[in-house]
C-alpha positions in Angstrom: -78.2 -13.2 -8.8 -76.5 -10.2 -7.5 -78.6 -7.7 -8.2 -81.8 -9.2 -6.9 -79.7 -9.8 -3.7 -79.3 -6.1 -3.8 -82.2 -4.9 -4.8 -83.9 -6.9 -2.1 -81.3 -5.5 0.9 -82.2 -1.7 -0.1 -85.8 -2.6 0.0 -85.7 -4.1 3.6 -83.5 -1.0 4.6 -85.9 1.6 3.0 -88.9 -0.3 4.2 -87.2 -0.5 7.9 -85.9 3.4 7.5 -89.8 4.6 7.1 -90.9 2.4 10.1 -87.5 4.1 11.8 -89.4 7.5 10.8 -93.0 6.4 11.7 -91.9 5.2 15.1 -89.6 8.1 16.2 -92.4 10.9 15.1 -93.7 11.0 18.7 -90.0 11.7 19.9 -89.1 14.5 16.5 -91.9 16.6 17.8 -90.9 16.8 21.5 -87.0 17.1 20.1 -88.0 20.1 17.9 -90.0 21.7 20.2 -86.2 22.2 22.0 -85.0 23.2 19.0 -82.9 20.2 17.4 -84.0 18.1 14.6 -83.4 14.4 14.1 -82.1 14.0 10.8 -84.3 10.8 9.7 -85.5 12.2 6.5 -82.0 12.1 5.1 -81.7 8.4 5.5 -85.3 8.0 4.0 -84.2 9.8 0.5 -81.1 8.6 0.5 -82.4 4.8 0.8 -85.2 5.9 -2.2 -82.6 7.5 -4.0 -81.3 4.0 -4.0 -84.3 1.8 -4.3 -85.2 3.7 -7.7 -81.9 3.2 -9.1 -82.4 -0.4 -8.7 -85.5 -1.0 -9.8 -84.3 1.2 -13.2 -81.5 -1.2 -13.7 -84.1 -4.3 -14.1 -84.6 -5.1 -17.6 
């Protein structure tokens, strides 16, 4: 039961991180022109890895 809850939480967080990245894209482009970056990709990658780990643990 805990694995199902954990997987659901990871899926929701992963989807929210993707949505946040898409919404922040115009801001990221503007900030990039100033020479700065917003590290949203790190969050998306980490949650993507966690999602893959939880989906491969299912039997």
